[in-house]
ZAMARGU-4260 file (C-alpha; in steps of 0.2 Angstrom, whole numbers, plus 5000, padded with zeros to 4 digits):
<rodrens>
0) 5111/4755/4826 | 5106/4768/4811 | 5093/4781/4811 | 5081/4780/4827 | 5064/4786/4832
5) 5067/4797/4847 | 5056/4796/4861 | 5056/4813/4863 | 5045/4819/4848 | 5049/4837/4850
10) 5065/4833/4842 | 5057/4828/4824 | 5052/4845/4822 | 5070/4853/4825 | 5078/4859/4809
15) 5097/4860/4805 | 5111/4852/4813 | 5111/4848/4834 | 5124/4839/4843 | 5123/4832/4860
20) 5141/4828/4866 | 5156/4830/4879 | 5171/4838/4878 | 5182/4821/4882 | 5172/4808/4874
25) 5181/4800/4860 | 5166/4796/4850 | 5162/4815/4851 | 5178/4820/4846 | 5176/4810/4829
30) 5160/4818/4826 | 5166/4836/4830 | 5183/4832/4818 | 5170/4826/4803 | 5160/4843/4807
35) 5174/4854/4805 | 5181/4843/4790 | 5164/4847/4781 | 5163/4865/4786 | 5146/4861/4793
40) 5138/4873/4807 | 5129/4863/4820 | 5120/4868/4837 | 5130/4862/4851 | 5121/4853/4868
45) 5136/4851/4880 | 5133/4839/4892 | 5143/4838/4909 | 5147/4820/4911 | 5155/4824/4929
50) 5136/4830/4936 | 5128/4816/4927 | 5119/4825/4914 | 5118/4809/4902 | 5108/4801/4916
55) 5094/4813/4917 | 5076/4807/4909 | 5077/4821/4898 | 5092/4815/4888 | 5087/4797/4889
60) 5072/4801/4880 | 5086/4808/4866 | 5097/4795/4866 | 5091/4779/4874 | 5107/4772/4880
65) 5111/4787/4889 | 5129/4789/4880 | 5136/4802/4869 | 5136/4808/4854 | 5118/4810/4848
70) 5117/4819/4831 | 5101/4827/4824 | 5099/4833/4807 | 5083/4840/4801 | 5074/4829/4814
75) 5082/4814/4810 | 5092/4806/4824 | 5108/4796/4825 | 5116/4789/4840 | 5131/4779/4834
80) 5147/4789/4831 | 5154/4778/4816 | 5136/4781/4806 | 5136/4799/4812 | 5151/4804/4804
85) 5145/4794/4788 | 5128/4804/4788 | 5139/4821/4790 | 5150/4817/4777 | 5137/4810/4764
90) 5138/4797/4752 | 5146/4806/4738 | 5160/4814/4749 | 5178/4809/4747 | 5179/4807/4765
95) 5168/4792/4763 | 5171/4785/4747 | 5190/4782/4752 | 5186/4777/4769 | 5188/4757/4773
100) 5174/4749/4780 | 5185/4737/4789 | 5194/4752/4798 | 5178/4758/4803 | 5173/4742/4810
105) 5188/4740/4820 | 5189/4758/4827 | 5171/4755/4832 | 5175/4739/4842 | 5189/4747/4849
110) 5179/4758/4859 | 5176/4747/4873 | 5194/4745/4877 | 5197/4762/4875 | 5184/4767/4888
115) 5189/4754/4902 | 5209/4759/4899 | 5204/4777/4899 | 5195/4777/4916 | 5210/4766/4923
120) 5224/4776/4918 | 5217/4794/4917 | 5199/4796/4925 | 5204/4787/4940 | 5215/4803/4944
125) 5200/4811/4952 | 5197/4798/4965 | 5182/4788/4971 | 5164/4796/4967 | 5154/4801/4983
130) 5144/4787/4988 | 5127/4796/4986 | 5133/4802/4968 | 5136/4784/4963 | 5119/4778/4970
135) 5110/4792/4960 | 5119/4786/4944 | 5112/4769/4947 | 5095/4774/4951 | 5093/4786/4936
140) 5101/4777/4923 | 5093/4765/4911 | 5109/4758/4904 | 5110/4741/4913 | 5129/4739/4904
145) 5136/4757/4908 | 5129/4754/4926 | 5138/4737/4928 | 5154/4747/4920 | 5152/4760/4933
150) 5152/4745/4947 | 5166/4736/4940 | 5176/4754/4941 | 5172/4758/4957 | 5177/4740/4964
155) 5193/4741/4952 | 5195/4731/4938 | 5204/4715/4937 | 5220/4712/4932 | 5215/4700/4917
160) 5203/4711/4911 | 5215/4727/4911 | 5229/4715/4901 | 5217/4709/4888 | 5212/4726/4884
165) 5230/4731/4882 | 5232/4716/4872 | 5218/4720/4859 | 5224/4738/4858 | 5241/4734/4855
170) 5236/4723/4841 | 5224/4735/4833 | 5238/4747/4832 | 5250/4735/4825 | 5238/4731/4812
175) 5237/4750/4807 | 5257/4751/4809 | 5256/4737/4796 | 5244/4745/4784 | 5255/4760/4784
180) 5271/4751/4782 | 5268/4752/4763 | 5271/4770/4762 | 5253/4776/4761 | 5251/4793/4769
185) 5233/4788/4777 | 5225/4772/4783 | 5215/4769/4768 | 5227/4775/4756 | 5234/4792/4750
190) 5218/4801/4752 | 5212/4807/4771 | 5194/4798/4774 | 5183/4794/4788 | 5196/4779/4792
195) 5207/4793/4799 | 5195/4801/4808 | 5189/4785/4817 | 5206/4781/4823 | 5213/4798/4828
200) 5205/4801/4845 | 5212/4782/4849 | 5230/4789/4846 | 5228/4805/4855 | 5219/4796/4870
205) 5232/4783/4872 | 5245/4796/4869 | 5239/4804/4886 | 5243/4786/4894 | 5260/4787/4889
210) 5257/4773/4877 | 5273/4767/4869 | 5270/4773/4850 | 5287/4772/4846 | 5283/4753/4844
215) 5274/4756/4830 | 5284/4771/4819 | 5272/4772/4803 | 5258/4775/4815 | 5267/4788/4823
220) 5272/4797/4807 | 5253/4795/4802 | 5247/4804/4817 | 5259/4819/4815 | 5252/4822/4798
225) 5233/4820/4803 | 5236/4831/4819 | 5242/4845/4808 | 5225/4847/4801 | 5212/4861/4807
230) 5200/4848/4811 | 5210/4840/4823 | 5212/4856/4832 | 5196/4862/4831 | 5186/4846/4833
235) 5198/4838/4848 | 5211/4851/4855 | 5201/4866/4858 | 5188/4855/4869 | 5202/4848/4880
240) 5205/4859/4896 | 5223/4862/4898 | 5221/4860/4917 | 5214/4844/4915 | 5227/4838/4901
245) 5240/4843/4916 | 5231/4834/4929 | 5232/4819/4917 | 5250/4819/4914 | 5253/4821/4933
250) 5242/4804/4936 | 5252/4796/4922 | 5268/4800/4931 | 5262/4794/4948 | 5257/4777/4942
255) 5275/4778/4933 | 5283/4780/4949 | 5273/4767/4957 | 5276/4754/4943 | 5257/4753/4939
260) 5256/4763/4924 | 5249/4754/4907 | 5266/4750/4901 | 5266/4737/4916 | 5251/4726/4909
265) 5247/4714/4895 | 5260/4713/4879 | 5268/4731/4884 | 5275/4723/4901
</rodrens>
């Protein structure tokens, strides 16, 4: 969805750049990376997803789907991360000009599987939600797709659904590895672009799950290059609390010991 008309009309008079985001949201990470690459200042509006701040009427008047990120630039509102990073980069920037639209579209589609696998193999460490919080979320949030996802998560995702998400993810990473096998430095060629930005959070997220990236060595080497950029540190790493990363690592070890980690699903098994 391109630029949208906000339900909260007060946004139209706001000047400058404003970002509603969450620390661990991969789509928010994309946007923060581009803001860092472009050296753009912005006013941060941080949402606590653990407290369901994305389910409040006030936030849903900003983002009608109650998701993050939402980006405002001089009163113009954008809510899709791929379009947000294009807007921030600007039509004449090398970041946008060197990008491959197909890779941007693939990254956008990959978000659904990233979300499902993140919830299954990382976020489940925290245990089940209290019944009262779950019921309150279902009552307050307007996004029926998200509400159904939450219900499916709480009930436990079907094995077939996890297998399919793993298989699509593996195919996506293999496609990137194949592109990089020709010796290019970045996903769209020898110039760092939005193509790289769009995929950087995905690699990082699956690295936390102990995805077997040794199977895609060209992609692994690519990530080492892009992770050395200041924008990766500023836009992603610095927003990730170290205690949470440690908790993820312990949960992954637990799943490995049980034989239920991500490597036991789909084409990884």
